[in-house]
N, C-alpha and C positions, 0 to 999 in steps of 0.2 A: 569477477573477482570473488563475490560471495559464493558462487558455485564451486570455484576452485578451493576455497576455504572449507566448505562443507565436505567436499570429496577428500580433502587431506586429513579430516578429523576422524578419529576412531568412531565406528558406528556404535550407537547405543542399543540398536535392535537389528532388524533385518532390512533397514531402509536402503533405498537405491536413489541416487541423484542423477537426473537426466536434464540435459539442456533442451529447452523448447520455448515455444511461445503460446500464449493463451488462445490465439486464434487458429492454432493447428496442433491440438493436443495429440501426442503420439501414442494413443492407446485405442483399443477396440471399443466398439459400442458396448454400453452397459457393463463396464469394467469396475466401477467404483460405487461405494455407498455415499461418499462425500467428496466434494471438490471444494478447495479452500483458496480464496483470493485474499491474502492478508496484506493490507496496505499496498496492493499491487494492481488492482483492476484499473485504476486511473492512469497507470503507466502503459497500458495497452493503447496503441494509437487510436484516436477517436473513431476513425473510419473502420476500425477492426473490433471495436468493443462489442457490438452486437454479435459478430461472428464468434468471439471468445466466449460469450455467455451461451451461445448456441452449442459450441463445442463442449462446454461444461455439461450442458443438458444431455448431449449425445453420449458422453462416456459414463453417465450416471445410470444405475439400475432404476427401474420404476420405484418411486417412493424415496429415492435418494435425495440428498440435500446439498445445495450450493450455499456455502458460508462466505459472505463477502463483508470484510471489515475494511472500512475506508475512512481516512481522515477528512474532516470537513474543512471548508475554506474559511476558517475562523479560528480565533484563539491566538495567544501570544506566540506559540510555536510556528503557526502558519504565517503570522505577520513577519516574523524574523526570516523564515525560509523564503517568503515571496520576494525578498530582496535579492535572492540568488536565482530563483526560478518561480515565477508566478503560475501556480497550478489551478487557479480559479476556474478557468474554462474547462480543463480536462476533468476536474473533479465533478463539475456540474453535468458534463456530458455522460460521465460514468453513471451518475445517479439516475439520469433520464433512462438509460438503457436498463438498469436494474429495475426501475419502477414499471417498465414496459415488458417485463419478462414473461408475462402470460402468453404473448404471441409466440414464444419459444417453447411452450409446454411446461413452464415453471410457474408455480403459484407462491406468493409470499406467505410464509407462515409466521414470521415475526420480524419486527424491526426494533432495535434497541439502540439508544444513544447513551454515551458515557463520556467522561473526560479522562483522557490519558495524560499523565504527567511525564514529559520528557525531561531528562536530567543530564546536565553537563557539568563537569568539574570546573571548567573555565572556558573562556572564549576559544583558546587554542584547541581544546578537545572537541568543541563544536565544529570549528573550522576543519580540522583534520578528518572528522567523521564524514562531513559533507563531501570532502574531496575523495575519500576512500570509496564512498558509495557511487560517486559519479565524477571521474577525473575531468570531464568536460567543464565542470564548475570551477576548477582551480583558478583559471584566469579571471573569471567574474569575481570570485572571492578576493583574489589579490588586488584587483582594480578598485574594489569598494571596501577594503578591509577596515578602514577607520570608521566608516559609517556603520558597517556591520557590527563592529565592536561596541560602538555607542548604543546601537539598537539592542544588542544582546544584553548589555548592562541595564538599559532602561526597562526592557520588557521582562527580564528574568527576575524571579523571586530568589533572593539570596538566602541560602541555607548553609548549615555547617559543612555540607558535602559539596557545595557549589551553587548552581543555579537551576531553577525549575521553570518550566514553561507549560502552559495548558494547550493540549491538542484535543479538541472535541472530536469524537469518533462516532460512526454509525455502523451498526452491524445489520445486514439484511440476510435473513435465512429464507431460501427458496426451495420448494420441494418439486421434484419432477413428477408430473402426473402419470397415472398408469398404474 
C-alpha cells in the first residue's frame, strides 16, 4: 500500500519507485553513493538480514555510505506497539548484523542515538495508522482494543494536538571500503 501511494503521487523530482526486497536489490554493482534503510532493516527476515546488508554493500560505489536508522526496543512508543507486535528479537538481530558489517566490507563511521517523538491525534488515529501499515494487525488490534486504548492513554503525553510517545532511535552509518 505505501508503494502504491507513492506511485500515485505527483513526483517532486525525477524519482522512480520500484518494488523489491533488501536481500535482492535490483540494481547493478557500484550503482549508488548511498543506500538508506529508514526504520526498515528490522523488517527484513532475520535469516536474510546479513544478505540485505551485503546487497547494500554490493550496489554501493567504493566509499559509498549505508545509512541505517532503526527504532530501539524501548520507549513508550515501543511499549505500546509491542502489544500489537513485539519486535524485540528482530530489532536486536538487526543490530547484531549492523555491528558485524566489517565482514561485508563495510566499516562503521558513525553511530548516533536520538529520541523521535511519535504523535497521534487520538487512539483511533493510532489504531487506523497501524492497520494501514499492516492489515494483518487488524484482528489483533480489534481483539485487544480496550487494553490498547488504556495503554495508549497511560503511556501517551497529552498535548493540545493529541498524544506524544517517545521512540528512541539509532542511526548507524557504514562506509564501503575501497
